[in-house]
Steps between C-alpha positions, in 0.01 A plus 500: 500500500573136451384304801233712670220332306613157618516609863159662475365168373644329807325754718168436328545127556557551871876511533694536823291692749620832623324787678137456598230684688516242779866568577559620858600865508723668755417835651565794265855637505607853578367779278710524187592131487248430222635790297857378550410148383315643200803713408725193483265327256456809285874558487547142378229548238670818377827311452319214326317733261822684421663169408200402286507830310867451413475124454625479142793734564601330822467144376473213745824577681414866547153418631652235727741751654224756545282244676783382727530855632121540535462168681783581742334833576143379554503128593620296797670246274681303775170445682334386178783257424474345846123473476497330161716217641289451812646247744774409253670830588598363842689214338729721292844619608594868489662472159196330349272764650705785358516333160124441493419859599723626217340254259148604604589865447629433149196288416256767616669766290511266200127430527417869502738573212339223296133559590498879473676529167310784334266793547157553346347786700465296819483668838477392863221621726514473880157438648518439875735403780411335829665334801509120487617204708828492691569870470494507120324731256316413180516754217250425224596612150406433141689495173273677252554376145305684229550215252471203736326398819598681818696309764484546876823498697446502877823553693568384853760706689668470838714743695875446478674749724338833426381409148218296353608227262301281262501133602235348272285578197149366447422483129135584436467504879516120507836350409769552763840506334664360813253212526531426128880486499518315834282222360711470187830509690384243755400265219848514346677466835292200606558321169860593422656701784613857560791494254264406220278794592799732469587350162138534383480866600835581339375342179177700522692827537699415188180415308335827600798699374465333160122531451 
């Protein structure tokens, strides 16, 4: 998988901080909540592995469509889009917000379709789940790769209605995806404005589909 090694290097160098032992933890949720959060993550992993196993047959577009459906099922994508923009979100009109949420959804699916583009006997293992700050749960997992180094994926979930949804991923337990993207997006917005960010992300989606 193309870009996991690069991200793991960022983690080793002390990339964007994510979960830590010092994080305040809320009181444990009702019995069964941990299992429900775990099930969401494992369902997503099943869909991801299925796409990986059929990667060559599906091609980029097929993997992209599979991941769109999996992301919609398991992630709170609107929340993640709002969070990556930080305070800039309040300055957007309704049309811009809707456009950015759609763009973020497409970009997320494109990243998965590009990164997870083959299968070589990998498997996901779920290790533990625990309550975390602000009513969230952390589910700790690992991608086991017989021919490469293993990679930790720790998922943060929050309750949306009656279902748990993924709202962040900590690569190797250290790099928060939301923090990483928020920093990059803020840099573009501060230098060149929101419209340039949209143009940059549209270009990146096109590049991913061609790689």
